[in-house]
Gaussian input, Z-matrix of N, CA and C with variables (Angstrom, degrees):
# hf/3-21g

backbone

0 1
 N
 C     1     B1
 C     2     B2     1     A1
 N     3     B3     2     A2     1     D1
 C     4     B4     3     A3     2     D2
 C     5     B5     4     A4     3     D3
 N     6     B6     5     A5     4     D4
 C     7     B7     6     A6     5     D5
 C     8     B8     7     A7     6     D6
 N     9     B9     8     A8     7     D7
 C    10    B10     9     A9     8     D8
 C    11    B11    10    A10     9     D9
 N    12    B12    11    A11    10    D10
 C    13    B13    12    A12    11    D11
 C    14    B14    13    A13    12    D12
 N    15    B15    14    A14    13    D13
 C    16    B16    15    A15    14    D14
 C    17    B17    16    A16    15    D15
 N    18    B18    17    A17    16    D16
 C    19    B19    18    A18    17    D17
 C    20    B20    19    A19    18    D18
 N    21    B21    20    A20    19    D19
 C    22    B22    21    A21    20    D20
 C    23    B23    22    A22    21    D21
 N    24    B24    23    A23    22    D22
 C    25    B25    24    A24    23    D23
 C    26    B26    25    A25    24    D24
 N    27    B27    26    A26    25    D25
 C    28    B28    27    A27    26    D26
 C    29    B29    28    A28    27    D27
 N    30    B30    29    A29    28    D28
 C    31    B31    30    A30    29    D29
 C    32    B32    31    A31    30    D30
 N    33    B33    32    A32    31    D31
 C    34    B34    33    A33    32    D32
 C    35    B35    34    A34    33    D33
 N    36    B36    35    A35    34    D34
 C    37    B37    36    A36    35    D35
 C    38    B38    37    A37    36    D36
 N    39    B39    38    A38    37    D37
 C    40    B40    39    A39    38    D38
 C    41    B41    40    A40    39    D39
 N    42    B42    41    A41    40    D40
 C    43    B43    42    A42    41    D41
 C    44    B44    43    A43    42    D42
 N    45    B45    44    A44    43    D43
 C    46    B46    45    A45    44    D44
 C    47    B47    46    A46    45    D45
 N    48    B48    47    A47    46    D46
 C    49    B49    48    A48    47    D47
 C    50    B50    49    A49    48    D48
 N    51    B51    50    A50    49    D49
 C    52    B52    51    A51    50    D50
 C    53    B53    52    A52    51    D51
 N    54    B54    53    A53    52    D52
 C    55    B55    54    A54    53    D53
 C    56    B56    55    A55    54    D54
 N    57    B57    56    A56    55    D55
 C    58    B58    57    A57    56    D56
 C    59    B59    58    A58    57    D57
 N    60    B60    59    A59    58    D58
 C    61    B61    60    A60    59    D59
 C    62    B62    61    A61    60    D60
 N    63    B63    62    A62    61    D61
 C    64    B64    63    A63    62    D62
 C    65    B65    64    A64    63    D63
 N    66    B66    65    A65    64    D64
 C    67    B67    66    A66    65    D65
 C    68    B68    67    A67    66    D66
 N    69    B69    68    A68    67    D67
 C    70    B70    69    A69    68    D68
 C    71    B71    70    A70    69    D69
 N    72    B72    71    A71    70    D70
 C    73    B73    72    A72    71    D71
 C    74    B74    73    A73    72    D72
 N    75    B75    74    A74    73    D73
 C    76    B76    75    A75    74    D74
 C    77    B77    76    A76    75    D75
 N    78    B78    77    A77    76    D76
 C    79    B79    78    A78    77    D77
 C    80    B80    79    A79    78    D78
 N    81    B81    80    A80    79    D79
 C    82    B82    81    A81    80    D80
 C    83    B83    82    A82    81    D81
 N    84    B84    83    A83    82    D82
 C    85    B85    84    A84    83    D83
 C    86    B86    85    A85    84    D84
 N    87    B87    86    A86    85    D85
 C    88    B88    87    A87    86    D86
 C    89    B89    88    A88    87    D87
 N    90    B90    89    A89    88    D88
 C    91    B91    90    A90    89    D89
 C    92    B92    91    A91    90    D90
 N    93    B93    92    A92    91    D91
 C    94    B94    93    A93    92    D92
 C    95    B95    94    A94    93    D93
 N    96    B96    95    A95    94    D94
 C    97    B97    96    A96    95    D95
 C    98    B98    97    A97    96    D96
 N    99    B99    98    A98    97    D97
 C   100   B100    99    A99    98    D98
 C   101   B101   100   A100    99    D99
 N   102   B102   101   A101   100   D100
 C   103   B103   102   A102   101   D101
 C   104   B104   103   A103   102   D102
 N   105   B105   104   A104   103   D103
 C   106   B106   105   A105   104   D104
 C   107   B107   106   A106   105   D105
 N   108   B108   107   A107   106   D106
 C   109   B109   108   A108   107   D107
 C   110   B110   109   A109   108   D108
 N   111   B111   110   A110   109   D109
 C   112   B112   111   A111   110   D110
 C   113   B113   112   A112   111   D111
 N   114   B114   113   A113   112   D112
 C   115   B115   114   A114   113   D113
 C   116   B116   115   A115   114   D114
 N   117   B117   116   A116   115   D115
 C   118   B118   117   A117   116   D116
 C   119   B119   118   A118   117   D117
 N   120   B120   119   A119   118   D118
 C   121   B121   120   A120   119   D119
 C   122   B122   121   A121   120   D120
 N   123   B123   122   A122   121   D121
 C   124   B124   123   A123   122   D122
 C   125   B125   124   A124   123   D123
 N   126   B126   125   A125   124   D124
 C   127   B127   126   A126   125   D125
 C   128   B128   127   A127   126   D126
 N   129   B129   128   A128   127   D127
 C   130   B130   129   A129   128   D128
 C   131   B131   130   A130   129   D129
 N   132   B132   131   A131   130   D130
 C   133   B133   132   A132   131   D131
 C   134   B134   133   A133   132   D132
 N   135   B135   134   A134   133   D133
 C   136   B136   135   A135   134   D134
 C   137   B137   136   A136   135   D135
 N   138   B138   137   A137   136   D136
 C   139   B139   138   A138   137   D137
 C   140   B140   139   A139   138   D138
 N   141   B141   140   A140   139   D139
 C   142   B142   141   A141   140   D140
 C   143   B143   142   A142   141   D141
 N   144   B144   143   A143   142   D142
 C   145   B145   144   A144   143   D143
 C   146   B146   145   A145   144   D144
 N   147   B147   146   A146   145   D145
 C   148   B148   147   A147   146   D146
 C   149   B149   148   A148   147   D147
 N   150   B150   149   A149   148   D148
 C   151   B151   150   A150   149   D149
 C   152   B152   151   A151   150   D150
 N   153   B153   152   A152   151   D151
 C   154   B154   153   A153   152   D152
 C   155   B155   154   A154   153   D153
 N   156   B156   155   A155   154   D154
 C   157   B157   156   A156   155   D155
 C   158   B158   157   A157   156   D156
 N   159   B159   158   A158   157   D157
 C   160   B160   159   A159   158   D158
 C   161   B161   160   A160   159   D159
 N   162   B162   161   A161   160   D160
 C   163   B163   162   A162   161   D161
 C   164   B164   163   A163   162   D162
 N   165   B165   164   A164   163   D163
 C   166   B166   165   A165   164   D164
 C   167   B167   166   A166   165   D165
 N   168   B168   167   A167   166   D166
 C   169   B169   168   A168   167   D167
 C   170   B170   169   A169   168   D168
 N   171   B171   170   A170   169   D169
 C   172   B172   171   A171   170   D170
 C   173   B173   172   A172   171   D171
 N   174   B174   173   A173   172   D172
 C   175   B175   174   A174   173   D173
 C   176   B176   175   A175   174   D174
 N   177   B177   176   A176   175   D175
 C   178   B178   177   A177   176   D176
 C   179   B179   178   A178   177   D177
 N   180   B180   179   A179   178   D178
 C   181   B181   180   A180   179   D179
 C   182   B182   181   A181   180   D180
 N   183   B183   182   A182   181   D181
 C   184   B184   183   A183   182   D182
 C   185   B185   184   A184   183   D183
 N   186   B186   185   A185   184   D184
 C   187   B187   186   A186   185   D185
 C   188   B188   187   A187   186   D186
 N   189   B189   188   A188   187   D187
 C   190   B190   189   A189   188   D188
 C   191   B191   190   A190   189   D189
 N   192   B192   191   A191   190   D190
 C   193   B193   192   A192   191   D191
 C   194   B194   193   A193   192   D192
 N   195   B195   194   A194   193   D193
 C   196   B196   195   A195   194   D194
 C   197   B197   196   A196   195   D195
 N   198   B198   197   A197   196   D196
 C   199   B199   198   A198   197   D197
 C   200   B200   199   A199   198   D198
 N   201   B201   200   A200   199   D199
 C   202   B202   201   A201   200   D200
 C   203   B203   202   A202   201   D201
 N   204   B204   203   A203   202   D202
 C   205   B205   204   A204   203   D203
 C   206   B206   205   A205   204   D204
 N   207   B207   206   A206   205   D205
 C   208   B208   207   A207   206   D206
 C   209   B209   208   A208   207   D207
 N   210   B210   209   A209   208   D208
 C   211   B211   210   A210   209   D209
 C   212   B212   211   A211   210   D210
 N   213   B213   212   A212   211   D211
 C   214   B214   213   A213   212   D212
 C   215   B215   214   A214   213   D213
 N   216   B216   215   A215   214   D214
 C   217   B217   216   A216   215   D215
 C   218   B218   217   A217   216   D216
 N   219   B219   218   A218   217   D217
 C   220   B220   219   A219   218   D218
 C   221   B221   220   A220   219   D219
 N   222   B222   221   A221   220   D220
 C   223   B223   222   A222   221   D221
 C   224   B224   223   A223   222   D222
 N   225   B225   224   A224   223   D223
 C   226   B226   225   A225   224   D224
 C   227   B227   226   A226   225   D225
 N   228   B228   227   A227   226   D226
 C   229   B229   228   A228   227   D227
 C   230   B230   229   A229   228   D228
 N   231   B231   230   A230   229   D229
 C   232   B232   231   A231   230   D230
 C   233   B233   232   A232   231   D231
 N   234   B234   233   A233   232   D232
 C   235   B235   234   A234   233   D233
 C   236   B236   235   A235   234   D234
 N   237   B237   236   A236   235   D235
 C   238   B238   237   A237   236   D236
 C   239   B239   238   A238   237   D237
 N   240   B240   239   A239   238   D238
 C   241   B241   240   A240   239   D239
 C   242   B242   241   A241   240   D240

   B1=1.4313
   B2=1.5180
   B3=1.2877
   B4=1.4559
   B5=1.5168
   B6=1.3256
   B7=1.4579
   B8=1.4981
   B9=1.3167
   B10=1.4699
   B11=1.5373
   B12=1.2792
   B13=1.4745
   B14=1.5668
   B15=1.3515
   B16=1.4756
   B17=1.5478
   B18=1.3176
   B19=1.4824
   B20=1.5340
   B21=1.3347
   B22=1.4803
   B23=1.5188
   B24=1.2847
   B25=1.4739
   B26=1.5338
   B27=1.3101
   B28=1.4669
   B29=1.5072
   B30=1.3108
   B31=1.4510
   B32=1.5105
   B33=1.3340
   B34=1.4466
   B35=1.4978
   B36=1.3392
   B37=1.4731
   B38=1.5374
   B39=1.3203
   B40=1.4497
   B41=1.5413
   B42=1.2923
   B43=1.4798
   B44=1.5385
   B45=1.3135
   B46=1.4647
   B47=1.5385
   B48=1.3172
   B49=1.4571
   B50=1.5401
   B51=1.3405
   B52=1.4335
   B53=1.5746
   B54=1.3151
   B55=1.4673
   B56=1.5156
   B57=1.3216
   B58=1.4823
   B59=1.4914
   B60=1.3288
   B61=1.4354
   B62=1.4978
   B63=1.3411
   B64=1.4465
   B65=1.5056
   B66=1.3436
   B67=1.4528
   B68=1.5166
   B69=1.3529
   B70=1.4542
   B71=1.5265
   B72=1.3260
   B73=1.4326
   B74=1.5399
   B75=1.2792
   B76=1.4522
   B77=1.5477
   B78=1.3479
   B79=1.4629
   B80=1.5503
   B81=1.3055
   B82=1.4552
   B83=1.5090
   B84=1.3575
   B85=1.4433
   B86=1.5163
   B87=1.3055
   B88=1.4786
   B89=1.5393
   B90=1.3134
   B91=1.4759
   B92=1.5376
   B93=1.3084
   B94=1.4727
   B95=1.4783
   B96=1.3603
   B97=1.4578
   B98=1.5339
   B99=1.3138
   B100=1.4641
   B101=1.5222
   B102=1.3225
   B103=1.4734
   B104=1.5466
   B105=1.3190
   B106=1.4573
   B107=1.5450
   B108=1.3479
   B109=1.4822
   B110=1.5238
   B111=1.3297
   B112=1.4819
   B113=1.4968
   B114=1.3421
   B115=1.4631
   B116=1.5359
   B117=1.3250
   B118=1.5022
   B119=1.5059
   B120=1.3211
   B121=1.4429
   B122=1.5581
   B123=1.3483
   B124=1.4579
   B125=1.5386
   B126=1.3122
   B127=1.4342
   B128=1.5211
   B129=1.3224
   B130=1.4926
   B131=1.5392
   B132=1.2807
   B133=1.4551
   B134=1.5344
   B135=1.3095
   B136=1.4850
   B137=1.5382
   B138=1.3035
   B139=1.4379
   B140=1.4933
   B141=1.3536
   B142=1.4402
   B143=1.5382
   B144=1.3473
   B145=1.4777
   B146=1.5215
   B147=1.2981
   B148=1.4461
   B149=1.5532
   B150=1.3416
   B151=1.4432
   B152=1.5545
   B153=1.3084
   B154=1.4338
   B155=1.5504
   B156=1.3119
   B157=1.4459
   B158=1.5328
   B159=1.3358
   B160=1.4774
   B161=1.4859
   B162=1.3158
   B163=1.4746
   B164=1.4972
   B165=1.3614
   B166=1.4386
   B167=1.4942
   B168=1.3035
   B169=1.4356
   B170=1.5066
   B171=1.3025
   B172=1.4635
   B173=1.5529
   B174=1.3226
   B175=1.4411
   B176=1.5448
   B177=1.3145
   B178=1.4611
   B179=1.5098
   B180=1.3080
   B181=1.4722
   B182=1.5283
   B183=1.3291
   B184=1.4757
   B185=1.5160
   B186=1.3381
   B187=1.4751
   B188=1.5249
   B189=1.3521
   B190=1.4317
   B191=1.5126
   B192=1.3255
   B193=1.4641
   B194=1.5256
   B195=1.3353
   B196=1.5059
   B197=1.5079
   B198=1.3104
   B199=1.4605
   B200=1.5095
   B201=1.3167
   B202=1.4741
   B203=1.5383
   B204=1.3353
   B205=1.4815
   B206=1.5365
   B207=1.3605
   B208=1.4227
   B209=1.5308
   B210=1.3265
   B211=1.4409
   B212=1.5288
   B213=1.3655
   B214=1.4748
   B215=1.4971
   B216=1.3426
   B217=1.4816
   B218=1.5075
   B219=1.3116
   B220=1.4578
   B221=1.5297
   B222=1.3160
   B223=1.4738
   B224=1.5096
   B225=1.3381
   B226=1.4513
   B227=1.5244
   B228=1.3069
   B229=1.4906
   B230=1.5223
   B231=1.3074
   B232=1.4810
   B233=1.5093
   B234=1.3831
   B235=1.4309
   B236=1.5392
   B237=1.3459
   B238=1.4233
   B239=1.5241
   B240=1.3328
   B241=1.4802
   B242=1.4907
   A1=111.46
   A2=117.75
   A3=120.06
   A4=112.10
   A5=116.34
   A6=118.68
   A7=110.66
   A8=118.71
   A9=120.69
   A10=111.52
   A11=117.70
   A12=120.45
   A13=111.72
   A14=120.68
   A15=118.92
   A16=110.84
   A17=118.66
   A18=120.26
   A19=109.42
   A20=116.90
   A21=121.17
   A22=107.89
   A23=116.82
   A24=120.54
   A25=111.22
   A26=116.82
   A27=121.19
   A28=110.15
   A29=119.10
   A30=123.48
   A31=110.51
   A32=117.65
   A33=121.17
   A34=112.52
   A35=115.87
   A36=120.71
   A37=110.90
   A38=116.89
   A39=121.56
   A40=109.22
   A41=117.77
   A42=122.55
   A43=109.20
   A44=118.61
   A45=121.64
   A46=111.83
   A47=116.43
   A48=120.03
   A49=110.54
   A50=116.27
   A51=120.64
   A52=110.73
   A53=115.23
   A54=119.53
   A55=110.07
   A56=119.55
   A57=122.12
   A58=112.22
   A59=118.94
   A60=122.49
   A61=111.25
   A62=117.98
   A63=122.43
   A64=110.60
   A65=115.41
   A66=120.93
   A67=112.78
   A68=113.50
   A69=120.76
   A70=112.23
   A71=116.86
   A72=123.24
   A73=110.50
   A74=116.36
   A75=121.17
   A76=111.39
   A77=115.27
   A78=120.42
   A79=111.03
   A80=116.99
   A81=121.29
   A82=110.35
   A83=116.69
   A84=119.47
   A85=111.71
   A86=118.59
   A87=120.67
   A88=112.06
   A89=116.39
   A90=118.38
   A91=111.78
   A92=116.87
   A93=120.62
   A94=110.32
   A95=116.08
   A96=123.41
   A97=106.48
   A98=116.35
   A99=118.40
   A100=108.78
   A101=117.20
   A102=119.79
   A103=114.58
   A104=117.73
   A105=119.93
   A106=112.82
   A107=114.44
   A108=119.10
   A109=110.67
   A110=116.32
   A111=121.43
   A112=110.40
   A113=115.01
   A114=124.25
   A115=106.66
   A116=115.75
   A117=121.47
   A118=112.66
   A119=118.21
   A120=122.88
   A121=109.24
   A122=117.56
   A123=116.34
   A124=110.97
   A125=114.81
   A126=121.25
   A127=108.75
   A128=117.17
   A129=121.90
   A130=107.83
   A131=117.03
   A132=121.78
   A133=114.54
   A134=117.73
   A135=121.24
   A136=107.21
   A137=116.17
   A138=120.69
   A139=110.80
   A140=116.29
   A141=121.18
   A142=112.16
   A143=115.65
   A144=119.86
   A145=110.25
   A146=118.34
   A147=120.69
   A148=110.97
   A149=114.90
   A150=121.15
   A151=112.14
   A152=116.38
   A153=120.01
   A154=110.49
   A155=118.18
   A156=121.13
   A157=110.22
   A158=116.84
   A159=120.26
   A160=113.13
   A161=117.63
   A162=123.21
   A163=113.23
   A164=116.17
   A165=120.65
   A166=112.66
   A167=117.08
   A168=123.79
   A169=111.60
   A170=118.61
   A171=121.75
   A172=108.55
   A173=116.54
   A174=122.48
   A175=107.64
   A176=115.26
   A177=119.30
   A178=114.35
   A179=115.56
   A180=120.35
   A181=111.98
   A182=118.15
   A183=120.06
   A184=107.36
   A185=115.45
   A186=121.97
   A187=110.97
   A188=116.55
   A189=122.10
   A190=115.48
   A191=117.16
   A192=121.46
   A193=108.50
   A194=119.16
   A195=119.13
   A196=110.24
   A197=115.27
   A198=120.64
   A199=112.41
   A200=115.25
   A201=122.22
   A202=105.19
   A203=113.79
   A204=118.87
   A205=110.79
   A206=113.58
   A207=118.76
   A208=113.40
   A209=115.89
   A210=120.64
   A211=109.13
   A212=114.95
   A213=119.73
   A214=107.38
   A215=116.39
   A216=119.39
   A217=109.85
   A218=117.52
   A219=122.08
   A220=106.12
   A221=114.34
   A222=119.24
   A223=107.65
   A224=115.29
   A225=121.85
   A226=107.73
   A227=116.53
   A228=120.93
   A229=111.09
   A230=118.50
   A231=120.50
   A232=111.26
   A233=116.67
   A234=119.78
   A235=112.76
   A236=117.46
   A237=121.25
   A238=111.11
   A239=115.34
   A240=119.85
   A241=108.73
   D1=-26.33
   D2=-178.04
   D3=-65.54
   D4=-26.36
   D5=179.92
   D6=-72.72
   D7=-24.98
   D8=-177.72
   D9=-83.03
   D10=-20.61
   D11=-174.49
   D12=-59.22
   D13=-45.60
   D14=177.83
   D15=-60.77
   D16=-37.19
   D17=179.62
   D18=-65.75
   D19=-41.90
   D20=-179.88
   D21=-62.80
   D22=-47.06
   D23=179.63
   D24=-58.23
   D25=-43.17
   D26=179.66
   D27=-62.61
   D28=-43.20
   D29=179.83
   D30=-63.22
   D31=-44.61
   D32=178.53
   D33=-62.14
   D34=-42.81
   D35=178.32
   D36=-63.95
   D37=-37.92
   D38=-179.56
   D39=-68.02
   D40=-45.12
   D41=179.94
   D42=-62.53
   D43=-46.05
   D44=178.10
   D45=-61.88
   D46=-41.30
   D47=-179.41
   D48=-63.36
   D49=-43.51
   D50=179.97
   D51=-63.91
   D52=-42.41
   D53=179.70
   D54=-63.39
   D55=-45.51
   D56=179.25
   D57=-63.92
   D58=-40.25
   D59=179.10
   D60=-64.91
   D61=-36.51
   D62=178.58
   D63=-65.59
   D64=-42.44
   D65=177.33
   D66=-60.63
   D67=-46.19
   D68=179.76
   D69=-63.38
   D70=-41.93
   D71=177.99
   D72=-62.81
   D73=-42.55
   D74=-179.21
   D75=-62.07
   D76=-42.61
   D77=177.81
   D78=-65.60
   D79=-40.90
   D80=179.04
   D81=-61.48
   D82=-45.03
   D83=-177.43
   D84=-66.23
   D85=-41.22
   D86=-177.79
   D87=-76.35
   D88=-17.32
   D89=179.88
   D90=-97.32
   D91=7.57
   D92=176.54
   D93=-83.84
   D94=79.17
   D95=-178.22
   D96=-116.56
   D97=128.45
   D98=176.49
   D99=-54.91
   D100=138.45
   D101=-173.90
   D102=-53.10
   D103=-38.55
   D104=-175.97
   D105=-86.46
   D106=2.68
   D107=177.02
   D108=-111.02
   D109=7.24
   D110=-179.97
   D111=-71.99
   D112=137.17
   D113=176.87
   D114=-104.82
   D115=117.79
   D116=-175.08
   D117=-53.01
   D118=138.87
   D119=-177.50
   D120=-127.60
   D121=7.77
   D122=-177.86
   D123=-159.01
   D124=169.67
   D125=179.14
   D126=-81.40
   D127=159.03
   D128=177.28
   D129=-57.13
   D130=137.03
   D131=178.49
   D132=88.44
   D133=4.78
   D134=-178.23
   D135=-66.91
   D136=140.15
   D137=177.96
   D138=-84.32
   D139=162.35
   D140=177.51
   D141=-55.62
   D142=-43.43
   D143=-178.83
   D144=-66.07
   D145=-43.69
   D146=179.71
   D147=-61.36
   D148=-41.42
   D149=178.90
   D150=-63.74
   D151=-46.22
   D152=-179.54
   D153=-69.39
   D154=-32.17
   D155=176.82
   D156=-63.16
   D157=-28.79
   D158=175.77
   D159=-80.06
   D160=-4.18
   D161=-179.61
   D162=83.59
   D163=23.53
   D164=178.48
   D165=-110.16
   D166=174.87
   D167=179.22
   D168=-95.50
   D169=150.05
   D170=179.21
   D171=-130.33
   D172=127.21
   D173=176.28
   D174=-152.57
   D175=110.08
   D176=-177.92
   D177=-103.71
   D178=26.34
   D179=-175.95
   D180=-89.08
   D181=-13.55
   D182=-179.13
   D183=-117.34
   D184=122.16
   D185=179.23
   D186=-78.60
   D187=148.36
   D188=174.39
   D189=85.19
   D190=5.18
   D191=178.86
   D192=-132.55
   D193=160.35
   D194=-179.53
   D195=-59.36
   D196=135.44
   D197=176.03
   D198=-89.62
   D199=-28.00
   D200=175.05
   D201=-110.58
   D202=113.96
   D203=-171.62
   D204=-139.35
   D205=157.24
   D206=175.85
   D207=-66.18
   D208=151.30
   D209=178.09
   D210=-64.61
   D211=162.29
   D212=175.78
   D213=-68.82
   D214=141.29
   D215=178.37
   D216=-62.72
   D217=138.67
   D218=177.25
   D219=-84.35
   D220=123.08
   D221=-177.85
   D222=-100.87
   D223=124.24
   D224=176.81
   D225=-87.06
   D226=108.79
   D227=-175.97
   D228=-60.98
   D229=-26.83
   D230=-179.02
   D231=-69.89
   D232=-22.26
   D233=-176.02
   D234=-94.57
   D235=-6.19
   D236=179.06
   D237=-74.67
   D238=144.14
   D239=179.70
   D240=-111.43

């Protein structure tokens, strides 16, 4: 059984890596909002942690637009006419 342990560990690490990358990709996709189309999700001075705790996106790289903003709406292609 000792010979299988490294294989099991490798499989667990692979599964966890895939799960985490899927979560990160999902956040990146929903936070891709054009700067001037952002809808404010927090008060001035909100921190990145406070913003993310509210379930919003945080990006302070563009001046003059909300840094804490709502995620992009998910569009269900089956419902489009």
